[in-house]
LOPATI-991982 format. One record per residue (C-alpha): residue number from 0; residue in three letters; x, y, z. Coordinates in pm, 1 decimal, m for minus. Layout:
# LOPATI-991982
   seq   type          X          Y          Z
   NUM    ala          X          Y          Z
...
# end
This chain:
# LOPATI-991982
   seq   type          X          Y          Z
     0    met    m2028.5     1066.5     1178.4
     1    val    m2162.0      824.7     1442.8
     2    gln    m2191.8      449.1     1361.4
     3    thr    m2543.9      355.4     1416.4
     4    asn    m2525.4      m38.1     1391.8
     5    his    m2256.9     m299.5     1361.5
     6    arg    m2284.1     m414.2      994.9
     7    leu    m1982.4     m485.5      824.6
     8    trp    m2056.2     m618.4      454.1
     9    thr    m2249.6     m270.5      355.8
    10    lys    m2305.4     m211.1      m28.5
    11    asn    m2034.5       87.2       m8.1
    12    phe    m1804.2     m147.6      191.8
    13    phe    m1826.5     m381.5     m106.5
    14    ile    m1802.0     m141.8     m386.6
    15    leu    m1498.7       72.0     m233.2
    16    ser    m1318.9     m269.8     m168.4
    17    leu    m1362.6     m332.1     m558.3
    18    val    m1230.1        1.7     m649.9
    19    asn     m944.9      m52.2     m434.9
    20    phe     m882.6     m397.5     m569.4
    21    phe     m884.9     m274.0     m941.8
    22    leu     m669.4       18.0     m845.5
    23    thr     m432.8     m162.8     m637.2
    24    leu     m413.5     m395.8     m921.0
    25    val     m299.3     m138.9    m1155.3
    26    phe       m3.8      m26.9     m926.9
    27    phe      122.4     m361.3     m877.8
    28    ile      112.3     m471.6    m1239.1
    29    leu      320.1     m187.4    m1349.9
    30    ile      559.2     m188.7    m1041.2
    31    ala      650.6     m539.5    m1124.6
    32    thr      717.4     m486.3    m1475.1
    33    leu      821.7     m118.3    m1551.5
    34    pro     1149.6     m159.9    m1390.2
    35    ala     1271.2     m473.1    m1629.7
    36    tyr     1090.9     m290.2    m1911.4
    37    ala     1289.9       45.2    m1841.9
    38    val     1610.0     m159.4    m1837.6
    39    asp     1538.7     m351.1    m2146.0
    40    lys     1367.1      m65.9    m2355.9
    41    phe     1568.2      242.3    m2229.9
    42    his     1896.7       51.4    m2113.2
    43    ala     1832.3      238.2    m1795.4
    44    ser     2054.8      209.0    m1459.5
    45    thr     1944.8       m2.4    m1141.0
    46    asn     1875.9      330.4     m972.4
    47    gln     1678.7      491.9    m1284.3
    48    ala     1461.0      153.7    m1278.3
    49    gly     1411.0      206.7     m926.0
    50    leu     1287.3      552.2     m969.3
    51    val     1066.7      386.6    m1228.4
    52    gly      908.5      153.3    m1009.8
    53    gly      863.8      432.9     m687.3
    54    ile      800.6      780.4     m869.3
    55    phe      446.5      654.9     m934.9
    56    val      404.8      602.6     m549.0
    57    ile      585.6      993.1     m498.3
    58    gly      293.0     1134.8     m715.6
    59    ser       36.4      913.0     m529.4
    60    leu      202.4     1089.3     m212.5
    61    val      126.5     1464.4     m372.7
    62    gly     m235.4     1335.8     m423.5
    63    arg     m319.2     1220.4     m103.3
    64    leu     m141.4     1534.1       69.7
    65    phe     m406.2     1759.1      m72.0
    66    thr     m719.9     1468.0      m88.8
    67    gly     m704.5     1435.2      278.9
    68    arg     m749.3     1804.3      357.0
    69    val    m1014.6     1875.6      124.5
    70    ile    m1209.5     1551.5      129.9
    71    his    m1521.2     1650.1      367.4
    72    ser    m1537.4     2011.9      208.7
    73    ile    m1560.5     1937.1     m160.9
    74    gly    m1733.3     1593.3     m119.6
    75    pro    m1607.3     1235.1     m132.7
    76    lys    m1777.7     1110.1     m443.3
    77    arg    m1696.5     1406.8     m656.1
    78    ile    m1340.3     1375.6     m582.5
    79    leu    m1318.4     1006.1     m631.5
    80    met    m1499.3     1033.3     m978.5
    81    phe    m1259.0     1332.6    m1065.4
    82    gly     m957.9     1114.2     m978.2
    83    leu    m1076.2      806.7    m1146.8
    84    ile    m1166.0     1025.2    m1474.7
    85    phe     m813.7     1171.3    m1491.4
    86    leu     m644.1      831.1    m1397.9
    87    thr     m797.0      658.3    m1702.0
    88    phe     m657.2      958.0    m1918.5
    89    thr     m322.5      953.2    m1801.4
    90    thr     m306.5      592.5    m1862.4
    91    phe     m257.0      668.2    m2236.6
    92    leu       78.5      840.6    m2141.4
    93    tyr      247.3      537.3    m2120.7
    94    phe      156.6      445.1    m2474.9
    95    leu      391.7      772.7    m2580.1
    96    asp      778.7      628.3    m2653.0
    97    tyr      971.3      941.1    m2590.9
    98    gly     1239.1      784.8    m2358.4
    99    ile     1299.9      736.2    m1976.6
   100    thr     1235.8     1066.5    m1882.2
   101    leu      887.0     1079.9    m2012.4
   102    leu      822.7      730.3    m1881.8
   103    ile      920.8      894.6    m1524.7
   104    leu      675.2     1203.2    m1593.2
   105    ser      396.9      981.0    m1673.4
   106    arg      442.1      760.3    m1371.5
   107    phe      450.4     1038.5    m1146.4
   108    ile      136.2     1227.6    m1304.6
   109    his      m54.7      859.0    m1301.7
   110    gly       41.7      853.0     m942.8
   111    ile     m128.9     1201.7     m832.1
   112    thr     m436.9     1067.1     m979.0
   113    val     m427.8      707.5     m811.3
   114    gly     m327.0      884.8     m480.8
   115    ile     m647.1     1088.2     m487.1
   116    ala     m889.0      800.5     m539.7
   117    ile     m722.5      546.6     m288.2
   118    thr     m749.2      832.5      m36.9
   119    val    m1114.3      870.7      m66.0
   120    val    m1180.5      498.6      m71.6
   121    ala     m997.1      416.8      239.6
   122    thr    m1110.0      707.6      430.3
   123    met    m1492.7      620.9      328.4
   124    val    m1410.3      278.8      431.5
   125    ala    m1280.7      365.9      762.9
   126    leu    m1567.8      591.9      831.3
   127    ser    m1826.2      292.0      739.6
   128    ile    m1688.0       39.5      980.3
   129    pro    m1792.1       17.0     1336.2
   130    glu    m1593.1      133.6     1605.0
   131    ser    m1602.1     m223.4     1795.9
   132    arg    m1495.5     m409.1     1463.6
   133    lys    m1239.3     m147.8     1308.7
   134    gly     m952.7     m417.3     1324.9
   135    glu    m1165.6     m658.5     1178.2
   136    gly    m1307.2     m432.0      930.0
   137    ile     m969.5     m295.3      813.9
   138    ser     m847.4     m625.9      742.8
   139    tyr    m1124.0     m740.5      554.2
   140    phe    m1082.9     m431.9      334.4
   141    ala     m707.3     m493.7      303.3
   142    val     m801.8     m814.5      170.7
   143    ser     m862.6     m647.3     m148.3
   144    thr     m513.7     m509.7     m144.6
   145    ala     m361.8     m839.4      m64.9
   146    leu     m546.2    m1003.8     m342.0
   147    ala     m397.5     m741.3     m595.0
   148    thr      m84.4     m777.7     m422.6
   149    gly      m55.0    m1138.8     m536.2
   150    leu     m232.4    m1110.0     m865.3
   151    gly      m81.0     m804.3     m999.2
   152    pro      320.9     m930.5    m1039.5
   153    phe      193.9    m1252.6    m1120.0
   154    ile      m33.2    m1105.4    m1417.5
   155    gly      225.6     m847.4    m1517.0
   156    ile      522.7    m1082.9    m1534.8
   157    phe      312.1    m1355.5    m1705.3
   158    met      180.5    m1099.1    m1938.4
   159    ser      513.1     m943.4    m2009.1
   160    gln      693.0    m1310.3    m2056.4
   161    his      407.1    m1420.4    m2313.1
   162    thr      287.2    m1067.2    m2485.4
   163    asn      433.9     m707.7    m2546.6
   164    phe      431.5     m419.2    m2310.4
   165    glu      148.4     m268.9    m2504.3
   166    met     m102.8     m520.0    m2389.6
   167    val        9.8     m495.5    m2003.3
   168    leu      m82.3     m144.6    m2088.8
   169    ile     m421.7     m188.9    m2233.6
   170    phe     m502.8     m408.3    m1948.9
   171    cys     m429.3     m163.4    m1718.8
   172    leu     m633.7       92.4    m1893.1
   173    leu     m952.1     m158.5    m1916.8
   174    leu     m899.6     m186.7    m1528.0
   175    gly     m914.0      206.7    m1481.5
   176    val    m1227.5      225.6    m1697.0
   177    leu    m1379.8      m68.7    m1470.8
   178    ser    m1302.0      106.8    m1162.4
   179    phe    m1440.4      435.8    m1278.7
   180    thr    m1783.0      224.9    m1376.3
   181    thr    m1794.4       47.4    m1039.4
   182    ala    m1736.2      381.0     m847.2
   183    phe    m2066.1      509.4    m1007.6
   184    phe    m2246.8      306.1     m738.8
   185    phe    m2078.4      449.8     m425.0
   186    asn    m2334.0      640.1     m218.2
   187    ala    m2139.3      925.1      m32.5
   188    pro    m2252.7      984.1      325.4
   189    ile    m2427.5     1306.4      398.9
   190    gln    m2212.9     1537.9      641.0
   191    thr    m2330.8     1631.1      945.3
   192    asn    m2318.0     1985.9     1077.9
   193    ala    m2097.3     1901.8     1360.9
   194    glu    m1856.0     1767.5     1071.2
   195    thr    m1897.3     2041.1      850.4
   196    lys    m1779.6     2312.7     1108.9
   197    his    m1464.1     2114.8     1157.6
   198    lys    m1346.8     2178.0      786.8
   199    asn     m983.8     2276.2      734.9
   200    val     m921.4     2631.5      732.6
   201    gly     m581.0     2786.7      601.7
   202    phe     m289.2     2631.6      534.9
   203    lys     m159.7     2524.3      866.8
   204    leu       63.3     2214.3      893.2
   205    ser     m212.4     2040.8     1101.0
   206    ser     m450.1     2082.4      779.8
   207    phe     m250.5     1839.7      618.3
   208    ile      m77.1     1610.9      872.3
   209    glu     m247.5     1461.9     1172.9
   210    pro       m0.8     1447.9     1444.6
   211    lys     m169.9     1191.5     1645.3
   212    val      m80.0      918.5     1403.0
   213    leu      301.7     1040.4     1328.6
   214    pro      419.4      770.6     1547.9
   215    ile      273.2      459.7     1383.6
   216    ser      333.9      610.3     1058.6
   217    ile      717.9      638.6     1098.7
   218    ile      686.8      249.9     1182.5
   219    val      508.3      195.7      844.9
   220    leu      748.3      419.6      660.1
   221    thr     1030.3      198.6      774.6
   222    met      840.6     m125.5      710.9
   223    thr      731.0      m18.7      337.3
   224    phe     1117.4      101.9      283.1
   225    cys     1210.9     m258.8      347.2
   226    phe      931.3     m405.2      156.9
   227    ser      984.2     m212.7     m162.2
   228    ser     1279.7     m406.4     m188.0
   229    val     1069.2     m671.6     m269.8
   230    leu      820.6     m478.1     m479.6
   231    ala     1042.9     m331.2     m700.4
   232    phe     1362.0     m574.5     m734.4
   233    ile     1224.3     m937.1     m702.3
   234    asn     1203.6    m1022.0    m1027.9
   235    leu     1557.3     m870.9    m1120.2
   236    tyr     1667.3    m1093.7     m788.8
   237    ala     1495.5    m1394.8     m940.1
   238    ile     1688.8    m1365.3    m1251.4
   239    glu     2030.2    m1358.9    m1053.0
   240    val     1955.0    m1664.6     m870.0
   241    lys     1817.8    m1840.5    m1174.3
   242    leu     1441.9    m1872.2    m1047.3
   243    val     1274.7    m1677.6    m1313.8
   244    asp      991.0    m1940.2    m1346.1
   245    thr      931.7    m1889.3     m983.3
   246    ala      904.1    m1527.1     m965.6
   247    gly      570.9    m1479.2    m1077.5
   248    phe      446.0    m1702.9     m811.5
   249    phe      626.3    m1520.4     m511.0
   250    phe      324.4    m1265.8     m430.6
   251    met       62.1    m1559.2     m495.8
   252    phe      214.9    m1714.3     m196.2
   253    tyr      249.2    m1367.1      m30.7
   254    ser     m143.4    m1315.7     m118.2
   255    ala     m252.8    m1665.3       35.3
   256    ser      m77.8    m1607.5      347.8
   257    val     m214.5    m1248.5      405.6
   258    leu     m565.2    m1368.8      302.3
   259    ile     m575.2    m1676.4      545.0
   260    ser     m429.8    m1460.0      809.1
   261    arg     m589.3    m1119.8      808.9
   262    pro     m951.2    m1198.2      924.5
   263    phe     m801.2    m1345.7     1228.7
   264    thr     m532.9    m1083.7     1291.3
   265    gly     m825.4     m840.0     1267.4
   266    arg    m1059.7     m998.7     1531.5
   267    leu     m769.1    m1049.5     1739.3
   268    met     m675.9     m668.1     1745.1
   269    asp    m1013.2     m595.6     1842.1
   270    lys    m1022.3     m838.9     2142.1
   271    lys     m659.7     m848.9     2248.5
   272    gly     m489.6     m509.7     2093.5
   273    ala     m234.3     m408.8     1864.7
   274    asn       58.7     m529.2     2055.1
   275    phe      m54.6     m902.7     2062.7
   276    ile      m17.7     m910.3     1655.2
   277    met      269.6     m643.3     1597.4
   278    tyr      559.3     m820.5     1778.9
   279    pro      513.4    m1146.6     1622.9
   280    thr      490.7     m994.9     1275.9
   281    phe      799.6     m807.1     1309.0
   282    ile      971.8    m1151.6     1397.7
   283    ile      811.9    m1317.6     1099.8
   284    phe      849.4    m1040.4      833.1
   285    gly     1239.9    m1038.7      938.2
   286    leu     1244.8    m1410.1      940.6
   287    gly     1119.6    m1392.0      553.3
   288    met     1372.2    m1154.5      445.1
   289    leu     1656.8    m1346.0      573.6
   290    leu     1516.1    m1649.7      410.6
   291    leu     1462.3    m1449.5       92.3
   292    ser     1840.3    m1365.5      106.3
   293    ser     1963.2    m1706.9      113.3
   294    ala     1719.7    m1866.0     m134.9
   295    ser     1881.6    m2131.9     m367.0
   296    asn     1546.8    m2311.0     m489.7
   297    ser     1182.8    m2253.1     m555.3
   298    leu     1091.1    m2373.7     m243.5
   299    thr     1267.1    m2132.4        0.7
   300    phe     1188.9    m1867.7     m253.8
   301    leu      793.3    m1914.9     m209.9
   302    leu      830.6    m1973.1      146.4
   303    ala     1004.5    m1631.2      204.2
   304    gly      719.1    m1500.6       17.2
   305    ala      454.2    m1642.5      264.2
   306    leu      665.0    m1544.3      550.1
   307    ile      684.8    m1176.0      421.2
   308    gly      321.2    m1165.2      357.4
   309    leu      216.2    m1319.0      703.0
   310    gly      472.4    m1051.1      861.6
   311    phe      426.8     m729.3      616.9
   312    gly       94.4     m809.9      508.3
   313    asn      m37.0     m788.4      863.5
   314    ile      181.4     m494.4     1016.2
   315    ser       41.7     m271.4      727.7
   316    ser     m347.5     m352.0      798.8
   317    ile     m326.7     m336.8     1212.5
   318    ala      m81.3      m27.7     1176.3
   319    gln     m368.8      152.0      978.3
   320    ala     m619.6       40.6     1226.6
   321    ile     m413.9      202.6     1504.8
   322    ala     m398.5      507.5     1279.7
   323    val     m794.0      541.7     1226.1
   324    asn     m854.3      457.5     1615.7
   325    arg     m655.2      743.4     1721.7
   326    val     m878.1     1018.1     1590.1
   327    ser    m1230.2     1160.5     1561.1
   328    pro    m1415.9     1100.4     1235.9
   329    his    m1389.1     1488.3     1122.4
   330    arg     m986.4     1405.1     1136.8
   331    leu    m1018.5     1085.1      971.5
   332    gly     m938.2     1216.8      617.2
   333    val     m622.0     1393.9      722.4
   334    ala     m540.2     1102.7      915.7
   335    thr     m569.9      855.7      659.3
   336    ser     m376.5     1050.1      421.4
   337    thr     m102.7     1124.1      675.6
   338    phe      m57.1      712.5      707.4
   339    phe      m62.9      651.0      356.5
   340    ile      186.3      954.0      273.6
   341    phe      440.7      781.2      524.6
   342    phe      327.8      449.9      378.4
   343    glu      420.1      574.7       14.3
   344    ile      758.6      766.9      122.7
   345    gly      866.4      425.3      193.4
   346    ile      744.1      251.4     m100.1
   347    gly      837.8      546.5     m306.6
   348    phe     1189.1      645.3     m222.8
   349    gly     1282.1      278.9     m119.8
   350    pro     1334.6      141.7     m469.0
   351    tyr     1559.7      455.7     m577.7
   352    leu     1765.1      439.5     m254.9
   353    ile     1804.8       72.7     m260.3
   354    gly     1887.6       33.6     m619.5
   355    leu     2182.2      294.3     m530.2
   356    met     2295.4       m7.2     m256.2
   357    ile     2265.3     m300.1     m493.3
   358    pro     2581.6     m275.9     m736.2
   359    ile     2756.2     m197.1     m400.0
   360    ile     2616.5     m501.1     m162.5
   361    gly     2418.3     m711.6     m377.3
   362    tyr     2110.1     m880.3     m312.8
   363    asn     2208.8    m1123.5      m50.3
   364    val     2371.0     m872.2      172.1
   365    leu     2069.0     m626.9      132.6
   366    tyr     1806.3     m832.5      212.3
   367    val     1980.6     m956.1      535.0
   368    ser     2054.1     m614.6      650.0
   369    leu     1699.9     m519.1      593.2
   370    gly     1586.6     m807.7      797.6
   371    ile     1786.4     m667.4     1097.9
   372    ile     1608.5     m326.9     1056.0
   373    ile     1327.9     m509.0     1068.6
   374    phe     1378.6     m666.6     1373.4
   375    ala     1509.6     m347.4     1521.4
   376    thr     1208.2     m183.6     1441.5
   377    ser     1021.2     m368.2     1694.3
   378    ile     1206.7     m188.0     1966.9
   379    leu     1125.4      156.0     1802.3
   380    tyr      727.6       50.2     1794.9
   381    tyr      757.1      m20.7     2171.7
   382    cys      905.6      339.2     2214.4
   383    leu      690.4      517.1     1983.0
   384    his      358.5      353.9     2046.7
   385    gly      385.6       m7.3     2194.9
   386    lys      417.3      114.3     2533.6
   387    lys      128.0      334.7     2513.1
   388    glu      m69.5       63.1     2400.3
   389    arg       19.6     m190.9     2691.3
   390    ala      m43.2      105.7     2947.3
   391    asn     m427.7      158.5     2788.0
   392    glu     m467.3     m220.0     2800.2
   393    leu     m363.3     m211.1     3168.1
   394    leu     m603.7       65.0     3243.7
   395    met     m881.7     m117.6     3087.9
   396    ala     m849.1     m427.7     3232.2
# end
């Protein structure tokens, strides 16, 4: 599919961003509240609480794996509506109170439906963005994720403190219905003959995974693993350092930082290349984790949230732009799926593995260690992608 104009804010772009916001809001509301709910309601261990937080993402990974392969053959709107219908129905599973095992299973099934829907949304958005504005367009689209990242935990924690968990679930159910209704107005693009003949055939590995985006996907896996420690355990960490009242505002500062920076970083990527953004954001993300490890008051706690937003928030959007820039349109579905599979492996497995580590090393040492890993990942980025990006920049100069 060839772009014929340079418009960014089309009807489809706005609708898909809105659907992405609703779905991501559900994700962050639940991931911020379910681990603590599992501990309180079912007396779950720390690693079980981490699994409750992350199994949703593992289900989403499964949904993405197959959606990326069939999106162009079945049709994006048909798959999107299918995913949203089942997403709404599976939300009802959370209302069944039969122990921790059913809760984990419900999270997994719900995750599959969300993975299906968001893979379609991200792929169609990437196709709608003009080639010359990929970095800017994806950064603007990612604003919908950033808003949900900040509002989700805030709403979830606020509701869990002032209402019961059933009200949290009812609100998530309403968001699912709203996303389904909004998606009706999405006009799926018509496939050309050139795209149709490139449909994936058979069950080759390349039908599910795009090799060209593996290097940047490995970087994203490492970053999301580190960030999952914040997503799944920031509420429990706040309890330990006696900053419970501040915890709900952590992701508000995270989102504010992302919202302010992403429009600028997207444009800078288009003009100066990905390296110009990526290297500083590794440093900022690492510094945010180090500051979080020593947070003893509300100011340092919230400043850490702002730094993590400026760092990880821009790493994720710029890395996604790198991924979609490396493939032709007929491989965009598989490339998007591959990128988010690695993204969600880090988010999904991270809470479980980190949950095993916390009783041994504690939160402070954990966040220091992850900060060091983030710094080291900048070197890995240079080896896997950065030096190639630099070489291309020199050739084009």
